[in-house]
C-alpha positions in Angstrom: 0.5 29.4 -17.8 0.5 26.4 -15.4 4.3 25.3 -15.8 7.4 27.0 -16.5 8.2 25.8 -20.4 12.1 25.9 -19.6 11.9 23.9 -16.4 9.4 21.5 -18.0 11.4 20.5 -21.0 14.3 19.9 -18.6 12.0 17.8 -16.4 10.7 15.8 -19.3 14.3 14.8 -20.4 15.1 13.9 -16.8 11.6 12.1 -16.3 12.3 9.9 -19.5 15.9 8.9 -18.5 14.6 7.9 -15.1 11.6 6.2 -16.7 13.7 3.9 -19.0 16.2 3.0 -16.3 16.0 -0.6 -15.0 14.1 -0.5 -11.6 11.3 -2.5 -9.5 8.5 -1.3 -11.6 10.2 -2.7 -14.8 10.9 -6.1 -13.0 7.2 -6.2 -11.4 5.9 -5.7 -15.0 8.3 -8.3 -16.6 7.3 -10.8 -13.9 3.5 -10.1 -14.6 4.2 -10.5 -18.4 5.9 -13.8 -17.9 3.1 -15.0 -15.8 0.0 -13.6 -17.3 1.1 -12.9 -20.9 0.7 -9.4 -22.7 -2.7 -8.5 -20.9 -1.5 -9.2 -17.8 1.7 -7.1 -18.3 -0.4 -4.1 -19.5 -2.8 -4.5 -16.5 0.2 -4.4 -14.1 1.7 -1.1 -16.0 -1.6 0.6 -15.6 -2.0 -0.5 -12.0 1.4 0.9 -11.3 0.4 4.2 -13.2 -2.7 4.5 -11.0 -0.6 4.2 -7.8 1.7 6.9 -9.3 -1.3 9.0 -9.7 -2.2 8.7 -6.2 1.4 9.8 -5.1 1.1 12.8 -7.3 -2.1 13.9 -5.6 -0.6 12.9 -2.2 2.6 15.1 -2.9 0.3 18.0 -4.4 -1.7 18.1 -1.1 1.4 17.8 1.4 0.5 14.3 2.5 3.8 12.8 1.3 5.8 15.3 3.0 4.1 14.3 6.4 4.6 10.5 5.9 8.4 11.3 4.8 8.8 13.3 7.9 7.4 10.5 10.0 9.9 7.7 10.8 6.9 5.5 12.1 4.7 6.1 9.0 7.5 5.8 6.8 8.7 2.4 8.0 5.2 1.2 8.3 4.5 2.0 4.7 7.8 0.4 3.7 7.2 -2.9 5.6 3.7 -3.3 4.4 5.0 -2.9 0.9 7.7 -5.4 1.5 5.1 -7.8 3.2 2.8 -7.5 0.1 5.5 -8.4 -2.4 6.7 -11.3 -0.3 3.0 -12.6 -0.3 2.9 -12.2 -4.1 6.1 -14.0 -4.3 5.0 -16.9 -2.0 1.8 -17.3 -4.0 3.6 -17.6 -7.2 6.0 -20.0 -5.9 3.1 -22.0 -4.4 1.4 -22.0 -8.0 4.6 -23.2 -9.5 5.1 -26.1 -7.2 1.3 -27.1 -7.6 1.7 -26.7 -11.3 4.9 -28.8 -11.4 3.3 -31.5 -9.8 0.3 -31.7 -12.3 1.3 -30.0 -15.5 -1.1 -29.0 -18.0 -0.5 -30.2 -21.6 0.6 -26.7 -22.6 2.8 -26.0 -19.5 1.1 -22.6 -19.0 0.9 -20.8 -15.8 -2.4 -20.4 -14.1 -4.3 -17.5 -15.1 -6.0 -14.9 -12.8 -8.3 -12.1 -13.6 -6.8 -8.9 -15.1 -8.5 -6.8 -12.5 -6.3 -8.9 -9.8 -3.2 -8.2 -11.7 -4.1 -4.4 -11.9 -4.9 -4.3 -8.3 -1.6 -5.8 -7.5 0.1 -3.2 -9.4 -1.9 -0.5 -7.8 -1.3 -1.6 -4.2 2.4 -2.3 -4.9 3.0 1.2 -5.9 1.0 2.9 -3.3 2.8 0.9 -0.7 6.2 1.9 -2.0 7.3 4.7 0.1 10.5 5.3 -2.2 7.9 6.8 -4.7 7.0 9.3 -1.9 10.5 10.3 -1.3 11.1 10.3 -5.0 8.2 12.9 -5.8 9.3 15.0 -3.0 13.0 15.3 -3.8 12.4 15.7 -7.7 9.1 17.5 -8.2 9.7 20.8 -6.3 13.0 21.3 -8.3 11.1 22.0 -11.3 8.2 24.2 -9.8 8.2 27.9 -10.6 7.2 29.9 -7.4 6.3 32.9 -9.7 3.5 31.1 -11.3 1.7 30.1 -8.1 -0.6 27.3 -7.2 2.5 25.0 -6.2 0.2 22.1 -5.5 -1.2 22.0 -9.1 2.2 22.1 -10.6 3.4 19.4 -8.5 0.3 17.2 -9.6 1.0 18.1 -13.1 4.8 17.3 -13.1 4.0 14.0 -11.5 1.2 13.2 -14.1 4.0 13.8 -16.7 6.3 11.6 -15.3 3.5 9.2 -14.7 2.5 9.3 -18.5 6.2 8.6 -19.6 6.7 5.9 -17.0 3.5 4.0 -18.0 4.2 4.2 -21.7 7.7 2.6 -21.3 6.3 0.0 -19.0 3.5 -0.9 -21.4 6.2 -1.4 -24.3 8.2 -3.5 -21.5 5.1 -5.4 -20.7 4.4 -6.1 -24.6 7.8 -7.5 -25.0 7.6 -9.6 -21.8 4.1 -10.8 -22.8 5.3 -11.9 -26.1 8.3 -13.7 -24.6 6.1 -15.5 -22.3 4.2 -16.9 -25.3 7.4 -18.3 -26.8 8.7 -19.8 -23.6 5.4 -21.5 -23.1 5.6 -23.2 -26.4 9.2 -24.4 -25.5 7.8 -26.3 -22.9 9.3 -24.1 -20.1 6.1 -22.3 -19.3 5.8 -24.4 -16.0 8.6 -22.2 -14.7 7.1 -18.8 -15.4 5.4 -18.8 -12.0 8.5 -19.9 -10.2 10.4 -16.9 -12.0 7.9 -14.5 -11.1 8.0 -15.7 -7.6 11.8 -15.2 -7.3 11.4 -11.6 -8.8 8.7 -10.7 -6.4 10.7 -12.0 -3.3 13.7 -10.1 -4.6 11.8 -6.8 -4.8 10.4 -7.6 -1.3 13.9 -7.9 0.3 15.2 -4.9 -1.7 12.5 -2.9 -0.3 12.6 -4.3 3.3 16.4 -4.0 3.4 16.9 -0.4 1.8 16.2 2.2 4.4 15.0 5.7 3.9 17.6 7.7 1.3 19.2 10.8 2.5 18.7 13.9 0.7 
């Protein structure tokens, strides 16, 4: 037996509640859904999911504990993540400004490749130190020492949380992508890049101004 059944059931309930709570990942997927429609939203959700797998592996190997214990490493990761989100926000606002000057007949936002959207979700999640702290604070509470192989248990718990989270994000992305199609038809499509840019910059400020939580 790899995981304690009773602890796992309680963990799944908690992980589900945390996954459906509004947060930065939801806002990120919504912003990408509004900019790049359904496929873009799903690509960003999958990118976030792959980033979470990275964090699960890092937590299982003890790398996350080293990062969280080092103020320099933690702050470097935090500001790098904020800078990347700020870059995405500025790029979206520039796209909006250029598009507003020369609107297309359908007022649709400028398309980018799905790989680029996926990569943005991946990098954003990897550079979010709050995920590091979250996994370190939550996962060990549902590990059974008696079963041994602590690292594997942590990885499996992180993977369970990731599957739940990505499933929810894909659902949110589908809704945002469908909504973007309706908005484009109303003639407000040119504002999608601008709205996404504001979202990204807001997430950057939130990450940069929120310090390391105490546990």
